GULONU-232443 format. One record per residue (C-alpha): residue number from 1; residue in three letters; x, y, z. Coordinates in Angstrom, 1 decimal, m for minus. Layout:
BEGIN
[NUM,"ala",[X,Y,Z]]
...
END
This chain:
BEGIN
[1,"met",[12.0,m46.0,m11.5]]
[2,"ala",[8.3,m44.2,m11.9]]
[3,"leu",[8.4,m41.4,m9.4]]
[4,"arg",[6.2,m41.6,m6.1]]
[5,"pro",[3.4,m39.3,m6.0]]
[6,"tyr",[3.6,m36.9,m2.9]]
[7,"trp",[m0.2,m36.5,m3.1]]
[8,"lys",[m3.1,m37.3,m4.8]]
[9,"gly",[m6.1,m35.6,m4.5]]
[10,"tyr",[m8.5,m33.3,m6.6]]
[11,"leu",[m8.5,m30.2,m8.2]]
[12,"lys",[m11.1,m28.1,m8.5]]
[13,"leu",[m12.7,m24.9,m10.1]]
[14,"ser",[m16.8,m24.4,m9.4]]
[15,"leu",[m18.5,m27.1,m11.2]]
[16,"val",[m14.9,m28.4,m12.6]]
[17,"thr",[m13.1,m31.0,m11.0]]
[18,"cys",[m10.1,m33.3,m12.1]]
[19,"pro",[m7.9,m36.3,m10.0]]
[20,"val",[m4.5,m34.8,m9.9]]
[21,"gln",[m1.1,m35.7,m8.2]]
[22,"met",[1.8,m33.8,m6.8]]
[23,"met",[5.1,m34.5,m7.0]]
[24,"pro",[8.1,m32.2,m5.0]]
[25,"ala",[9.7,m29.7,m7.3]]
[26,"thr",[13.0,m29.5,m5.4]]
[27,"ser",[15.5,m32.3,m4.0]]
[28,"glu",[18.0,m32.7,m1.1]]
[29,"asn",[18.8,m36.0,m2.0]]
[30,"glu",[22.2,m35.0,m3.7]]
[31,"lys",[23.5,m33.3,m0.2]]
[32,"val",[26.6,m34.7,1.7]]
[33,"arg",[24.5,m36.5,4.8]]
[34,"phe",[26.4,m37.7,7.7]]
[35,"his",[25.5,m40.2,10.3]]
[36,"thr",[26.4,m39.5,13.9]]
[37,"leu",[28.8,m42.4,15.1]]
[38,"asn",[30.5,m43.7,18.4]]
[39,"arg",[34.4,m42.8,18.1]]
[40,"glu",[35.4,m45.9,20.2]]
[41,"thr",[33.3,m48.1,18.1]]
[42,"gln",[32.5,m46.6,15.2]]
[43,"asn",[28.9,m47.8,15.5]]
[44,"arg",[25.8,m45.6,14.6]]
[45,"val",[24.0,m43.2,17.4]]
[46,"val",[20.7,m43.9,17.5]]
[47,"ser",[18.1,m41.5,19.4]]
[48,"his",[15.0,m42.1,21.6]]
[49,"tyr",[12.2,m40.3,23.0]]
[50,"val",[12.6,m40.5,27.1]]
[51,"asp",[9.9,m39.2,29.8]]
[52,"ser",[11.7,m35.7,31.2]]
[53,"ile",[10.9,m37.0,34.6]]
[54,"thr",[11.1,m40.5,34.7]]
[55,"gly",[14.0,m40.8,32.4]]
[56,"lys",[12.6,m44.2,31.1]]
[57,"glu",[12.4,m44.8,27.1]]
[58,"val",[8.8,m44.1,25.7]]
[59,"lys",[7.3,m46.4,23.1]]
[60,"asp",[6.2,m45.2,19.9]]
[61,"glu",[2.2,m46.1,20.6]]
[62,"asp",[2.8,m43.8,23.7]]
[63,"glu",[3.5,m40.7,21.7]]
[64,"val",[1.0,m38.2,21.5]]
[65,"lys",[1.2,m34.6,20.6]]
[66,"gly",[0.4,m32.1,23.3]]
[67,"tyr",[m0.4,m28.6,23.6]]
[68,"gln",[1.4,m26.5,26.6]]
[69,"arg",[m1.8,m24.3,28.5]]
[70,"gly",[0.3,m23.8,31.4]]
[71,"glu",[3.4,m25.2,33.2]]
[72,"asn",[3.1,m28.9,32.8]]
[73,"asp",[m0.3,m28.9,31.6]]
[74,"tyr",[m1.4,m30.2,28.1]]
[75,"val",[m4.2,m30.9,25.8]]
[76,"met",[m3.7,m33.9,24.3]]
[77,"leu",[m4.7,m34.5,20.4]]
[78,"glu",[m5.0,m37.9,18.9]]
[79,"asp",[m3.9,m38.8,15.8]]
[80,"glu",[m7.5,m39.1,14.2]]
[81,"glu",[m8.3,m35.8,15.4]]
[82,"leu",[m5.6,m33.8,14.0]]
[83,"glu",[m6.2,m35.9,10.7]]
[84,"asn",[m10.0,m34.8,10.4]]
[85,"val",[m9.2,m31.2,10.7]]
[86,"ala",[m9.7,m29.3,7.6]]
[87,"leu",[m10.9,m32.8,6.1]]
[88,"asp",[m11.9,m31.0,2.6]]
[89,"ser",[m8.7,m29.4,2.0]]
[90,"thr",[m7.4,m32.8,2.9]]
[91,"lys",[m8.4,m34.3,m0.8]]
[92,"thr",[m9.1,m31.4,m2.8]]
[93,"ile",[m7.7,m28.6,m4.0]]
[94,"asp",[m10.6,m26.3,m4.4]]
[95,"ile",[m9.5,m23.0,m6.4]]
[96,"ser",[m11.4,m19.9,m3.9]]
[97,"thr",[m9.6,m17.0,m5.7]]
[98,"phe",[m7.8,m15.4,m8.7]]
[99,"thr",[m4.8,m12.6,m8.2]]
[100,"pro",[m2.6,m11.5,m10.5]]
[101,"arg",[0.9,m13.0,m10.7]]
[102,"asp",[3.0,m10.0,m10.1]]
[103,"ser",[0.6,m9.0,m6.8]]
[104,"ile",[2.0,m12.0,m4.8]]
[105,"glu",[5.6,m10.9,m4.1]]
[106,"trp",[8.2,m13.7,m3.3]]
[107,"ile",[8.8,m13.6,m0.1]]
[108,"trp",[5.2,m15.3,0.4]]
[109,"leu",[6.6,m18.0,m1.4]]
[110,"asp",[7.6,m21.5,0.5]]
[111,"thr",[7.9,m25.1,m0.9]]
[112,"pro",[7.3,m25.6,m5.1]]
[113,"tyr",[5.5,m28.5,m6.2]]
[114,"tyr",[4.7,m29.9,m9.4]]
[115,"leu",[0.7,m30.3,m9.8]]
[116,"ser",[m0.2,m32.6,m13.2]]
[117,"pro",[m3.5,m34.5,m13.9]]
[118,"asn",[m3.7,m38.1,m12.5]]
[119,"asp",[m6.1,m39.6,m15.2]]
[120,"pro",[m6.2,m39.1,m18.9]]
[121,"val",[m10.0,m38.3,m18.4]]
[122,"gly",[m9.3,m35.5,m16.3]]
[123,"gln",[m6.5,m33.7,m18.6]]
[124,"glu",[m9.1,m31.7,m20.4]]
[125,"ala",[m10.4,m30.2,m17.3]]
[126,"phe",[m6.7,m30.2,m15.8]]
[127,"ser",[m5.7,m27.7,m19.2]]
[128,"val",[m8.4,m25.3,m19.6]]
[129,"ile",[m7.7,m24.3,m15.7]]
[130,"arg",[m4.2,m24.0,m16.9]]
[131,"asp",[m4.6,m22.3,m19.9]]
[132,"ala",[m6.9,m19.7,m18.2]]
[133,"met",[m5.4,m18.7,m15.8]]
[134,"glu",[m2.0,m18.2,m18.1]]
[135,"ser",[m3.8,m16.5,m20.8]]
[136,"gln",[m4.9,m13.7,m18.0]]
[137,"asp",[m1.8,m13.9,m16.2]]
[138,"met",[m3.6,m15.2,m13.3]]
[139,"val",[m2.6,m17.4,m10.1]]
[140,"gly",[m4.9,m19.4,m8.5]]
[141,"ile",[m5.1,m19.1,m4.4]]
[142,"ser",[m6.8,m22.3,m2.4]]
[143,"arg",[m6.0,m24.2,0.7]]
[144,"leu",[m4.5,m27.9,1.2]]
[145,"val",[m3.7,m30.2,4.1]]
[146,"ile",[0.1,m30.8,4.1]]
[147,"thr",[1.7,m32.9,7.2]]
[148,"arg",[m1.3,m31.9,8.8]]
[149,"arg",[m1.3,m28.4,8.7]]
[150,"glu",[m3.6,m26.4,6.2]]
[151,"arg",[m1.6,m24.2,4.2]]
[152,"ala",[m2.5,m21.6,1.7]]
[153,"val",[m1.4,m22.6,m1.4]]
[154,"met",[m0.6,m20.5,m4.9]]
[155,"leu",[m1.4,m22.1,m8.7]]
[156,"glu",[0.8,m20.9,m11.2]]
[157,"pro",[0.5,m22.3,m14.8]]
[158,"arg",[4.3,m23.4,m15.9]]
[159,"gly",[4.8,m25.4,m19.1]]
[160,"lys",[2.3,m28.3,m19.5]]
[161,"gly",[1.8,m28.3,m15.8]]
[162,"ile",[1.3,m25.8,m12.7]]
[163,"val",[3.7,m25.0,m10.0]]
[164,"leu",[2.0,m25.5,m6.6]]
[165,"trp",[3.5,m23.1,m4.3]]
[166,"thr",[3.0,m23.6,m0.3]]
[167,"leu",[2.9,m19.8,1.1]]
[168,"arg",[4.2,m18.5,4.0]]
[169,"tyr",[1.8,m17.9,6.8]]
[170,"gly",[1.0,m14.3,7.8]]
[171,"asp",[3.1,m13.9,11.1]]
[172,"glu",[6.0,m16.1,9.4]]
[173,"val",[6.6,m12.7,7.1]]
[174,"arg",[8.4,m10.0,9.4]]
[175,"asp",[7.8,m6.3,8.2]]
[176,"glu",[10.6,m5.2,6.8]]
[177,"asp",[10.8,m1.5,8.1]]
[178,"pro",[12.3,m1.8,11.3]]
[179,"tyr",[15.4,m3.6,9.6]]
[180,"phe",[15.5,m0.8,6.9]]
[181,"ala",[15.0,1.9,9.5]]
[182,"gly",[18.7,2.6,9.8]]
[183,"ile",[19.3,3.3,6.1]]
[184,"gly",[19.5,7.4,5.9]]
[185,"asp",[17.7,8.8,2.9]]
[186,"glu",[20.9,9.8,0.9]]
[187,"thr",[20.6,9.4,m3.4]]
[188,"ala",[23.3,7.6,m5.1]]
[189,"asp",[25.9,10.2,m6.3]]
[190,"ser",[25.6,11.2,m9.9]]
[191,"asp",[29.2,10.3,m10.8]]
[192,"met",[29.1,7.0,m9.3]]
[193,"met",[25.8,6.1,m11.0]]
[194,"pro",[27.5,5.4,m14.7]]
[195,"leu",[30.2,3.1,m13.3]]
[196,"val",[28.1,1.3,m11.4]]
[197,"gln",[25.9,0.7,m14.1]]
[198,"gln",[29.2,m0.3,m16.4]]
[199,"leu",[29.9,m3.1,m13.8]]
[200,"ile",[26.4,m4.5,m14.3]]
[201,"lys",[26.6,m4.5,m17.7]]
[202,"lys",[29.8,m6.4,m17.8]]
[203,"gln",[29.1,m8.9,m15.4]]
[204,"thr",[25.5,m9.2,m17.0]]
[205,"gln",[25.0,m13.2,m17.9]]
[206,"his",[22.3,m15.1,m18.9]]
[207,"trp",[20.9,m17.1,m15.8]]
[208,"asn",[22.3,m20.8,m15.4]]
[209,"pro",[21.9,m23.5,m12.8]]
[210,"lys",[25.6,m23.7,m12.7]]
[211,"met",[25.6,m20.0,m10.4]]
[212,"val",[24.0,m21.7,m7.5]]
[213,"ile",[26.6,m24.7,m7.1]]
[214,"asp",[27.4,m25.7,m3.8]]
[215,"pro",[31.1,m25.8,m3.4]]
[216,"val",[31.6,m27.1,0.0]]
[217,"gln",[29.5,m30.1,m1.1]]
[218,"asp",[32.3,m30.6,m4.0]]
[219,"arg",[34.7,m30.4,m1.1]]
[220,"leu",[33.0,m32.4,0.9]]
[221,"leu",[33.1,m35.3,m1.4]]
[222,"asp",[36.8,m34.7,m2.6]]
[223,"ile",[37.3,m35.2,1.4]]
[224,"ile",[35.2,m38.3,1.6]]
[225,"ala",[37.3,m39.7,m1.7]]
[226,"asp",[40.5,m38.9,m0.3]]
[227,"lys",[39.6,m40.7,3.0]]
[228,"lys",[38.3,m44.1,1.1]]
[229,"lys",[41.7,m44.1,m0.9]]
[230,"ala",[43.7,m43.5,2.6]]
[231,"leu",[41.4,m46.6,3.9]]
[232,"lys",[42.6,m49.0,0.8]]
[233,"lys",[46.3,m47.8,0.6]]
[234,"pro",[48.0,m46.1,3.7]]
[235,"ser",[50.0,m43.1,2.7]]
[236,"lys",[52.8,m41.5,4.7]]
[237,"ser",[52.2,m38.2,2.9]]
[238,"lys",[49.8,m35.3,4.7]]
[239,"ala",[47.6,m33.4,2.8]]
[240,"lys",[48.4,m29.8,3.2]]
[241,"ala",[46.0,m26.9,4.1]]
[242,"pro",[44.3,m25.0,1.4]]
[243,"ala",[46.3,m21.5,1.6]]
[244,"ser",[44.3,m18.9,3.1]]
[245,"ala",[43.0,m15.9,0.8]]
[246,"pro",[44.8,m12.8,1.1]]
[247,"ala",[42.9,m10.5,3.8]]
[248,"pro",[40.8,m7.8,1.6]]
[249,"ser",[42.4,m4.2,2.3]]
[250,"asn",[40.2,m1.7,3.4]]
[251,"val",[38.7,0.4,0.7]]
[252,"ile",[38.2,4.2,1.7]]
[253,"asn",[37.5,6.0,m1.5]]
[254,"ile",[34.6,4.4,m3.1]]
[255,"met",[34.8,6.6,m6.3]]
[256,"asp",[38.3,4.8,m6.6]]
[257,"ala",[37.2,1.6,m6.0]]
[258,"leu",[35.0,2.0,m8.5]]
[259,"lys",[37.4,2.8,m11.4]]
[260,"lys",[39.6,0.2,m10.2]]
[261,"ser",[36.8,m2.1,m10.8]]
[262,"val",[35.6,m1.0,m14.1]]
[263,"ala",[39.5,m1.0,m15.1]]
[264,"ala",[40.2,m4.3,m14.2]]
[265,"glu",[36.9,m5.4,m15.8]]
[266,"thr",[38.0,m3.9,m18.9]]
[267,"arg",[41.6,m5.7,m18.9]]
[268,"thr",[40.0,m9.0,m18.3]]
[269,"gly",[37.5,m8.7,m21.2]]
[270,"lys",[34.8,m9.0,m19.3]]
END
């Protein structure tokens, strides 16, 4: 089944322009999702918008966006007005700035998308922009309207394509200083450092996607599978509750704990 583009438009650098398409780089389709049901009837529960004063249901055509400027006082904006904001960046990714890749910290990165040519004629222009950025370890900065909001975006070469990252707004990234202010200025104990470094070395592995699997999702699928079987064939046996893990003991001496950790890693041969 062909992938359906999330967005189509143009990539532009000065006088060089090429048609492109954008796809989400991540997916949540594999997550276990639930519907809310009425326990008595087992029918799905649906939600509706209702007027907060009259309590009456509001029709789709009567719903409108409102910006609050005072108590019970709103400025209404129609869909057409919202769609016409930042019209140029609705269909064109115009790269206005380049910056070294390592100058943008990870905390500013929000959502990734795969950007690729949308027409064979534009592949050469796309490749030139991509390869020029990659050769200088640069990324492009531009703006793009996504879901009616203009976002700053970063374009990063990746293989044959480009990854477009939406960037967080300036007021979304909190200053770290207040959160780290309570951490003292103590330096690491010189006797402990080699032990920690030894632990790090023993537990170092190459990155593998299996490191970020979700065991909760797997357990939910097991529970659902068991319930499906129970519906087909009633069983008198009750599922045993999983044994609770023993509570960790309080570690008082850090040096002793580190030595025991290193010894344990050595015994297991990791």
